[in-house]
N, C-alpha and C positions, 0 to 999 in steps of 0.2 A: 182192276180193266186191262192193264196193254193183254193178259192172256185171253178175257172174252172177245177182242177187239179182235186178237190173231187168230181164235179159230171163225167170227164171223167173215172173215176177208180169206177165208182159206192157206194162212202164213202158212208153210212148217214148221216144225217145230225149230230145227238144226238153223234158221232164220230169226227168231226169236232173243234179242237182246239180252232178255234177267238169265240164260243159260245158259249161254254162252262169247267166248272173243270174236277178234275176227277169225284168229286162224284155224277155232272149232269149229266154225261156222264154215273156211274154206272146205278143212277138209272132209266135214260131213254134206255138203253138197256137191264136191265134186269125188268121185268115187277116183281109186286108185290113183289121188293129184302128190306127186312125190312133196317127198317133208326132208330138209337136214336140220337136225338141233346143232346148234353153237355152242358146243361144250365149254370153251372157256369162258367163263363166268366173273365176273368183276363188278358188279352191283352191291351184293349182300356180304357181312362178314362172315365166315364160314361156322357158325352157330347158326342162323338163322338159314343161310341154302343151303345145311346138309339136310335138313328138316325135307322142304322139297326137293333133295337131290335123292332123299330113301324112297319118299313117298310116292312121288310125280314121275322119277327120271330116271328111276332104273341103277339110282347111281353111276347115269352117264356121263355128268356132270364134272367138268375140271375146275379147282374151286382155284382162283388167282391171290387171294387176300388174305385178312389175317385179323384172327381177335385180338380185342382188348380190354376184355372186361366182363360182366355182366350184358349181356343184349336181348334177353327174352325175359318178362318178364307176365307175370299172371297172377290177377288180384278177380277174389273171389266176395259179388257183393251180397249182402246181411240175405240170411236165406227169408224169402222172399217172394209173394207174387208182382215185384213191378212193372211192368211191363202193362201199357191198356192202349185200345183200338186211337189211333187218329182222330177227335172230337170231327173233324174236318174235310177226312178221306178216308184215304187206304193207310192202312198199315199201319203198326206200331207202334212208340214211341216209351222212352227208357228213362226218368228224371232220375232213377239213384245213378245208372252209369253216367248219366251227365254230366251230376252231381261229381262222381268220380274224376270224371274228364277234366273235367275244372281244377282240382287237387293237383295232378298231375304237370297241367298245365300253368298255373301259377308263377307267378317270377320266370318266366322261360320261351317273355315274347320273342327272344332273339334267334330259339333252334326252329330250324328248320322242321316240321312238325305237321305231318297228312291225318287225321282222323277220318275211319272212316265206318259203315255203320249202312246195313242189310235194307234200310228204310230210309226213301227220298223224305220223308218226314222229321225220320230222326238230325237226318245228317245235315235237315237244312236250320233246328233248332238248336244244333251244335256250332254252324257258323254266325249263328245270332247271338248265340253266348260269346266264343272262344274266338272268332274267324280274324283274322289279322292278315297281313302283307308276309307274316311267316308261319301264320298255324290257320290249313284249309281244309274244311270238312266236308265229305263228299259221298258218295256210291261207290261201288266196287266198280261199276261200269264207266265212269268216269275217272277211274285213277290205274282204269288197263294203261301201259304203254308210260307209264310215272315212274319216276321215283322221289321220295324223302329221307330223309336224314335219318327221321324218329319214323314210327307209324304207332297208330294207335286204334285197336281193333273196337270198335261194342259193338256186339252179341245183339245188343235190343232183348232177346224172346225170352219168355222164362221160361220157357222149356224146348227141346229140339220134336221130344213125341208127341207134340200139341200144336205142333207151332205149321206144319202142313199147308193150311188153310192160308194162311198172310205167307207163304213162298220162303220162309224162314232159311230152308233148308236148299233152295236153292244158292244161299252164302253160307251157311253152316255147312254143312254134309256137301255142298258140292265141290269135289276135288279141281277141278279148272279154277272153279273160284276163291277157293279156299287158298291157292296157293300161288295164283293173281296178288290176292292182298297181303297173305306176306314177307311176298320175295319185292315188295315196296320198299319191305325199309331196308334204307342200309347200312345203322349201324346197331338201334334200338326197335322192338318190337313188344309192346304191351297188348294185351287182349285183357279186356273184362268181363266176365263172363257172368253166366245169374249161378246160385246155389246148386238146381236142376240140372243146367248145361253140364255145370263142374264135375259133377256126378257121373255124368250121363257115358255112358258106354259104346264101343263098335262105329265108331264115325272118324268124321278127320280131323273136329277140334278137340275130342274126349284122346286123340294120338296126338296132339301138337301139345295139350298138355302136359300128359304123363313125358312127354319128347323135355317139352320145358325144365318141369319138375326133376328129370335125370341129371344134366346138366346142372340147373339152381338150384332146385332146391323143394321147400315145398311154395305153395300158392303163397300169397299175400293175402290174409284178412283183412278185407274193407273194415276202415276205424269210420269209417261213416251212418251215421243209425239215425232214426224217427225217433219219436213217441208213438207215432205210429202202426211202427212194424208188425209191431202183434196181429191188425188188420190186413197185410198181404200173406201173413203164415196159412200153413195149410188147414191147418185146424180154427181157425179164426169162425169160420163161420158158424159153429157150436159153440164155441164161448162169446160170441156178441149174440147171439140164443138169450143166452145163460146172464149176460151181462141188462138185460132190454128187462126182461123176467124181473129185474130186482129191483130196478134204476127207471124204465122209461125212460131212460137218455139216450142217445148213441153215445158209443164205446169214444170214438175219437173228441167228443164231444167233455166227456169224461176224464179222457186223458190229456182234455189240455186244458180243465179247468185246475186237474192235478199241477202243473207244469206253472201254470196263472200261480198258485197260491204257494207254490216252494221262489220263483222268482221273484212275486212283491214283497219280500220279508228283506229285500236289498231299495225297496222302495216304498218307507212307512210313509208317502205323504199320497199315498198312488193308491182307491179300489176300484172293485168294478161291479159288474152284476152280472150276472146270468140270466141268456133269453127275454131280453129285455123289447119292449112294444117300440117299435119303428116309432110311430106316429106320435109317441112323447120324446122323442131328439128331434123335430119338424118343426121346426119355428112358421115356413109357409110349403108351400107344392108351386111357386109362383113356378108357370113352364110349360106343367106338366098337364097332359091329355087330363080327359077325367077315368078313362079308364086305368091309365096311367096311377092316378090316385087316388081310385078306391082300394089298388093292390096295395099301395103306402103305407093308406090309414087303417085298413083293414084289423081288424083285433089280432088275428096271429101273424102276419108279420112284425117279424123280430128280427133282431142281433144276436148274432152268439151269445158277442160277450160288450158289453161298452167301458172302457176304463173310466172311471173321472179324478178330478182331484178336492183326497175328503175334507178340505177346506173350507173349496171356494163354493164344491158341490157338481163345476163345471164339468161338462164331456168334452175329452179329449181327444178320445179315438175308440174306433168299434174295430172289431178283430170277431172274422167271420172263421171258419171250420169245411174247409171244399171237397166230402167226399167224392170220388172222382167219377165214382160210377151217378153221382145224380146229378154233379154239381158241373162236371162237366162234359158227361157224352149224352144229354138231352139239351136242346136247342133251347126248350121253353123256359127249364131254367137256367139257364145260361144266360138270356137275355132276361130275367128276374133278377140275377145277380147285376148286370150291368143298372139296369134302373133305380134297384138300391143302390149302388154304389155313387151315379150321377145325385140324387137325392139328398147323401148324404154329405158330400162335399157343395150342394150347393147351400146348405144349412152347414158350416161353415169346420166339419167334421173327415178327421180321414180314418180310411178304410184301411184296415190289412189284412188282405184272404193270406190262409197256411191251408194246403192243401193236404191231400194226405199221403200224396206220395213222394212229398220232397221230404225236407231232412235238415237238423241242426239250428231245430223249432227253439230252444234256449236261448241261443248266442245274439238268433234273429230276436228276440223279446226283448233281452237285456240292450240291445243299441234301439228300438224303438222308444220303449219305457226311456233311454236316458236325454232324451229330446227334452222329456216331459221336465225333467228335474228342475 
């Protein structure tokens, strides 16, 4: 949107914030403007700033700080395409990287932490989840000229090669912006990257990854996983096609059913049914429009899973499996999901939605079931 508007207003490229700092704008806008490099550096520990020094400053900086432990961490998420379009606007978001940040900031509310993401939507979600007085999430443009004791970089994108249309390259491969992002950290920086970004070559972030591994060893493999990870892999389309031919069900529901069956072994008084007609769960549709009621009572409208007390046969809660592309990216389906949730809640039945780009399903399911024991 900003790029399109800039073109319509004929704003020169060097005035566009998404690819420039104030310094770079001045240098590009004013030919032959005198510049002076402040060579003595006091902000970052040597291991962090030396990457920038070698990569961007031709070793002209004189580093006046000292190392005192491990200062750079690289975390590679589980293989798969975990980044999705912002359903309400532009850019991408990556729930798996959001979950990874949650592990990093857990029990560290007193530490001065900055979380940087390339997209406004990803930054807003991170702020919504983890923002406190000492933990701040924002885009790189908002962090220019600032510093934090610790910086976490959420690169968000699935792949560098496929990201130009979303302007990921402005953050991942733009030397100036990456320099700013890395040099915000005073003592520790952690970069969270996808499998494909980790294995990319010939760009600044791949150089940063190799630099970190040279100093501190191999990247950390993420321990966050999901029963739906198969859906995000590069070979999932063919796998799903074969599974659908054999079962007629969505693979996400097959995976969830297997998890439910295993988990319920510890909850013998709770049973479940799959693809249960919604109309059989609703005692009343009072307060809903005629159009809404027609959908709610339609014989094809169902809940993915309904859990019930085996003794009393009372419905306990519904569980819905939401494929991101279908349930989140389509406005009409999002509205239907909200309608279904309102109807169930109006009839005293809680609803729990498991999105296929989230993680930790078994722990979450056990927590829900424990409330009904």
